TORROLUM-454436 format. One line per 10 residues: number of its first residue (from 1); their letters; for each residue x, y, z of C-alpha. Coordinates in steps of 0.001 Angstrom, whole numbers, plus 500000, padded with zeros to 6 digits. Last residue first. Layout:
NUM	A	X,Y,Z; ...
This chain:
464	KNPYLWADMA	031852,317136,323337; 031605,317232,319543; 031596,320999,319022; 034456,321572,321486; 035971,324972,320647; 032892,326799,319334; 030348,325030,321567; 032697,325554,324532; 033004,329274,323779; 029250,329662,323430
454	DRLSFLNADA	028753,327902,326766; 031402,330165,328307; 029622,333209,326915; 026287,332094,328325; 027780,331258,331719; 029486,334663,331990; 026312,336300,330698; 024280,334973,333629; 020555,335198,332888; 019450,332699,335547
444	PPTIMERTIV	022063,330924,337637; 022446,327152,337436; 022162,325456,340837; 025591,323940,341356; 026860,320351,341473; 025954,319629,337824; 028605,322053,336548; 031395,320351,338493; 033254,321315,341683; 036366,319165,342182
434	AGAPVDCALM	035983,316980,345256; 038498,316802,348123; 035967,317368,350871; 032543,315976,350094; 029839,317818,348115; 026171,317702,349146; 023882,318682,346296; 022581,321656,344269; 025214,324005,345659; 024470,327702,345362
424	QGAAMYYPLP	026627,329940,343157; 028809,332926,344107; 032059,331326,343022; 031417,328357,340701; 031790,330352,337478; 034866,332008,338918; 036497,328681,339743; 035843,327160,336327; 033444,324183,336507; 034837,320671,336205
414	QNNHAPLAGQ	032882,318422,333817; 029756,316549,334891; 027437,318393,332503; 029219,321460,331074; 032458,323389,331362; 034358,322207,328274; 037869,321160,329299; 041250,322882,329486; 044092,321151,331331; 044365,322067,334997
404	LLPKLGDVEH	045184,324987,337260; 043672,324001,340595; 042325,326528,343087; 041335,325658,346656; 037785,325949,347943; 036699,326090,351596; 037111,329846,351965; 036144,331307,348593; 038733,333678,347155; 038460,337022,345362
394	HHQDTIRLLE	041916,338003,346713; 040827,341336,348201; 037215,340283,348688; 038194,337282,350808; 034990,335368,351634; 033573,335005,348118; 030463,332891,348645; 030021,329339,347437; 026490,329369,348857; 025266,326351,350770
384	GKKWARTTCA	022019,324810,349550; 023295,321219,349568; 026009,320856,352167; 029774,321280,351808; 032555,319052,353161; 035915,320756,353486; 038870,321609,351227; 036735,321560,348086; 038461,321755,344698; 037900,324649,342278
374	HLDVHHELTI	039068,324826,338648; 041204,327351,336760; 041211,326247,333145; 044130,325576,330828; 045186,325519,327159; 042426,327527,325484; 044251,329567,322856; 044323,333361,322438; 044938,334617,318920; 046960,337848,318714
364	AGSPKELLVT	048833,336813,321845; 049362,339358,324582; 050406,342997,324715; 048183,343876,321771; 049693,345009,318458; 047296,346977,316274; 049951,349699,316142; 047917,352722,317205; 045097,351103,319190; 046813,348052,320686
354	SLLSIPAEVG	050198,349721,321204; 048642,352794,322790; 046600,350648,325184; 049535,348438,326128; 051781,351436,326856; 048896,353094,328737; 049092,350344,331419; 052311,351710,332930; 050830,353905,335694; 047585,351956,335678
344	LLHSPNYLLA	049074,349111,337717; 052826,349543,338299; 054103,345979,338464; 057488,345465,340068; 060319,342943,340384; 061029,342458,336668; 063153,339342,336364; 065989,337339,334888; 067154,334359,336961; 070042,332286,335630
334	SRGDQSMPIG	070798,328659,334828; 073971,326611,334273; 076298,328217,336836; 076316,325134,339070; 075141,327149,342070; 072317,328658,340072; 072561,332253,338968; 071371,335653,340178; 072790,338361,337827; 075093,340542,339913
324	KEKLIKWSEE	077679,341863,337467; 080067,339021,338321; 077276,336627,337334; 077021,338432,334003; 080726,337930,333339; 080501,334225,334098; 077395,334147,331894; 079329,335374,328867; 082145,332885,329457; 079834,329888,329708
314	GKCDVVVYVG	077849,330467,326528; 074557,328664,327120; 073037,329610,330432; 069530,328134,330380; 066931,330650,331488; 064775,331149,334585; 062068,333693,333825; 060574,336126,336288; 057626,338316,337243; 057204,340581,340277
304	GAFSQEDIRR	054192,340383,342577; 056186,341192,345687; 059875,340941,344785; 061029,343260,347561; 064697,344223,347818; 066428,343357,351090; 066541,345350,354336; 063478,343657,355865; 064991,340232,355261; 063684,338094,352444
294	LCNFVDVRGS	061450,335195,351394; 059516,335675,348176; 056727,333125,347872; 057189,331383,344539; 054826,330883,341630; 055043,328418,338753; 055047,328037,334964; 056912,325154,333347; 059190,325199,330307; 061560,322444,331381
284	SAAIGGRSHP	060521,319130,332921; 059354,317441,336114; 060068,320547,338181; 061845,320637,341575; 065454,321313,340572; 068598,319197,340491; 069289,319222,336757; 067372,316062,335863; 064621,317155,338212; 063911,320135,335958
274	KFIDAVEGVR	064911,323615,337100; 062935,326084,339191; 064823,325735,342468; 068391,326604,341517; 067495,329748,339527; 065116,330786,342325; 067734,330660,345086; 069125,334206,344786; 065630,335647,345127; 065006,333886,348423
264	AHPAHFGSID	062451,331130,348200; 059286,329910,349875; 058029,327332,347394; 054789,327663,345409; 054863,324099,343986; 051825,324908,341858; 048308,323600,342588; 047886,321757,339281; 051455,320472,339141; 054189,321425,336666
254	PRLGTHNCVI	052055,324252,335323; 051813,324593,331536; 053235,327063,329003; 051303,327573,325755; 051974,331314,325603; 048675,333208,325784; 046591,330501,327446; 049405,329700,329849; 049797,333387,330743; 046084,333536,331589
244	GMECLDPVTR	046573,330518,333839; 049452,332377,335497; 047107,335170,336466; 044465,332790,337844; 047004,330694,339742; 048369,333777,341502; 044898,335283,341979; 043752,332116,343835; 046418,332424,346514; 049306,330185,347575
234	QPFGDLLRAR	051048,329248,350838; 048781,331219,353174; 050438,331539,356610; 050115,329048,359469; 052156,326488,357539; 055249,328678,357694; 057353,326149,359630; 056164,323250,357491; 056675,325089,354197; 060162,326166,355286
224	MELTAQINDG	061082,322612,356228; 059766,321253,352926; 061753,323863,350984; 064925,322962,352879; 064460,319222,352294; 063776,319755,348574; 066851,321910,348033; 069330,319589,349767; 072725,321265,349393; 072172,324225,351700
214	MSWAERFEPL	069273,326664,351230; 070031,329082,354044; 067131,330381,356158; 065830,326959,357161; 068048,326392,360199; 067445,329935,361430; 063726,329173,361180; 064023,327145,364402; 063371,330258,366549; 060016,330783,364795
204	QKEHGRWSVV	057714,333377,366397; 054988,334144,363860; 053942,337618,362772; 050997,339027,360809; 051583,342465,359247; 051114,341278,355663; 053502,338354,356277; 056004,338229,359143; 058677,335734,360187; 060151,336164,363674
194	DREPHYIFDY	063345,335022,365386; 063696,338541,366845; 067132,339513,365479; 066564,337184,362540; 063553,339168,361240; 062424,337165,358189; 059952,338795,355829; 057550,336734,353727; 056686,338926,350738; 053193,339740,349467
184	ESSKGAALIE	051787,339357,345948; 053168,335915,345160; 056279,335975,343034; 055754,335383,339369; 056170,332826,336654; 058547,331306,334153; 060667,328174,333971; 063446,326644,331864; 063218,329317,329182; 065817,328833,326453
174	LGLLRAWSML	067333,332179,325491; 067427,332930,321765; 067276,336697,322229; 063768,336775,320796; 062864,334076,323313; 063992,336209,326232; 062082,339279,325021; 058949,337194,324376; 059177,335770,327898; 059566,339197,329498
164	GILLSPQDGD	056609,340554,327538; 054375,337612,328436; 055446,338114,332050; 054524,341802,331987; 051173,341114,330330; 050218,338429,332839; 051581,340380,335836; 049516,343558,335667; 050935,347032,335007; 051286,346214,331342
154	VPTVFKGNQA	047818,345378,330161; 046102,342294,328747; 044750,342938,325269; 041547,342169,323413; 041770,343145,319776; 039465,344431,317039; 038447,343513,313490; 034972,342451,314605; 035434,338713,314068; 038889,339017,315622
144	AIHSLYPGVV	037406,340560,318761; 034831,337776,319040; 037626,335184,318913; 039659,337036,321550; 036525,337179,323693; 036223,333414,323235; 039808,332777,324321; 039356,334987,327415; 036165,333274,328592; 036969,331810,332030
134	IDAEKTVMAV	040551,333004,332739; 039714,336448,331340; 036665,336844,333574; 038573,336533,336869; 041516,338387,335295; 039599,341658,335233; 042126,343930,333476; 040922,343206,329958; 041807,346048,327594; 039135,346009,324902
124	HYGSTLALYA	039172,347372,321337; 035906,349014,320414; 033424,348387,317578; 030138,347763,319373; 030577,343970,319265; 033858,344332,321155; 032401,346735,323739; 029310,344596,324333; 031400,341453,324859; 033862,343200,327168
114	ISAAAEPQGT	031105,344719,329293; 029183,341463,329698; 032275,339420,330571; 033468,342065,333024; 030101,342283,334774; 030008,338547,335418; 033697,338387,336352; 033709,341334,338805; 037135,343001,339119; 035620,346114,337551
104	AEVIIDAPLA	038624,346968,335397; 037448,346738,331766; 039328,349344,329714; 037322,350232,326613; 039348,351285,323578; 039130,353877,320824; 036518,356132,322427; 033770,358258,320898; 030769,357304,323078; 028152,354546,322692
94	CLLRYDDTII	029878,351845,324745; 030017,354179,327748; 026233,354367,327756; 026082,350590,328017; 028412,350829,331014; 025701,352599,333009; 026828,354235,336291; 028128,357355,334584; 030990,359831,334783; 032056,362125,331957
84	KKGMEFARLA	034984,364528,332084; 034005,367820,330473; 035634,369510,327488; 032490,371043,325974; 032416,368291,323333; 032384,365792,326208; 029368,367507,327742; 027431,367254,324477; 028480,363594,324075; 027410,362696,327603
74	APASDAFFID	024003,364329,327129; 023509,362459,323841; 024618,359153,325456; 022202,359372,328359; 022425,359438,332149; 025548,361579,332292; 027272,362940,335397; 029615,365762,334407; 033014,366574,335913; 034531,369928,334883
64	EEAIGADLFA	032807,371816,337710; 034562,369522,340201; 037998,370527,338917; 040158,367648,337681; 043361,367202,339690; 043706,363425,339492; 042140,363097,342950; 039062,364902,341620; 038804,362474,338676; 038969,359395,340890
54	KKALEIDLDC	036678,361071,343446; 033924,361424,340849; 034076,357728,340083; 033988,356875,343794; 030990,359188,344236; 029268,357507,341305; 029570,354046,342853; 028236,351843,340050; 031305,352887,338088; 031790,354238,334571
44	LFPVKFRPML	034480,356659,333484; 034833,358560,330202; 037469,361257,329585; 040480,358913,329774; 043234,360518,327703; 046424,359464,325925; 049033,361136,323730; 049550,364283,325824; 050207,362158,328928; 050258,363546,332479
34	TAQNILSAGF	046468,363590,332995; 046370,360017,331688; 048525,358871,334608; 045907,359975,337140; 043160,358218,335245; 045171,354989,335072; 045952,355133,338818; 042257,355545,339614; 041316,352622,337396; 043820,350256,338985
24	QGAGVLGATV	042915,351191,342545; 039175,351118,341933; 037212,353308,339506; 035900,350529,337271; 034854,350833,333630; 037194,353081,331681; 036621,354617,328257; 039851,355317,326457; 040871,357961,323934; 044152,357681,322045
14	QRNESAPFFH	045610,360935,320729; 047103,360963,317249; 049767,363545,316368; 052700,361147,316712; 050936,358430,314759; 053638,357280,312361; 056347,357635,315011; 054745,355358,317649; 057695,353519,319232; 060465,355973,318447
4	DFNM	060350,357898,321736; 059878,354483,323355; 063538,353680,322769; 063830,349906,323110
């Protein structure tokens, strides 16, 4: 696709975005906006005003051109003078002349509130906070439609990129055997030292030489690798969360609720993610899963990249493609097609321009509720304990593992979505191996995430 031709009818139109969240994603979006004549981000909200100010300064904006606003009229006057506006009140942001609000706080409660207000105030919404999207995404899509607006995932994050890759493959008539992503950080094998490293942590593993090559028995090799690398994380909550969003946009399902998450070299993926009937690990075709990229230090990273495994119909064509370096299964019947990178806010403007100018979001027009991300205990918990986020980077609770399961209403004794459970106090003792349910937690007061999920469940499941 030639992007020079993508927005011809609106070549003189500039898209204006309001951004909530000045973290890594937000800062990269602001920086990119300074390079684009068609797109600008003059409004930024963050509870940390100094962080918001720094995001503009780092993008080359002069300090005298940054204005802190505590009211909408003051913000509007400064905007008309060409200033960049920073504020710590997202409600103010939802009263300024923008086309789309980019929600990038990473906080599910805040994200749900911001997205709902923006949609009901007449803005499109770009939902970057996956922790809210997996809980109430279908309902926000419904609210958007009622207001003639759209909620879109964004290129730069895996859900949007995978949805795009899948739609491209399907348009070409390719049958998708599997789809997913690599986990965020690679496992790097150093054969000269008999060491495997992950995020700077190393483990001495002389016996890993035997597991480096796949061999004929895929399952045995994957089990050996999993055993040897047991000291490292095998799967993370964000991986299941992101792929759950993809399921709700596309209708794909996981093969098992915790994913297989094998340790795999890139050239092995087309052999691994096939149905059992064809020698792979999945029960059937069309499954979503994650793999942990295993590589040497001198090999290409796949950290956080997205992939599809496709059926190779047309033997001669795929023979040629294999010669050109396309990774294929040993039997030549499936191939790996992939995008190994995600560029955060650097590429996100494509989704924002498409949503505003073409009314074509990067995801589904109507978001369905196919799956939920639930939480299962890995240890016994006591009444009164707080399900506290212990890994702020991955937004994980130590003692809970994620399960991507079929969608259910989140009330009474039904499973509670992971990011509704996180941060709540337990109302009873909970044994190890139990799925957290609504009745197990002390209900929070005035939580918009809970209110929106209740409204979503009443809309989707009126008789349950």
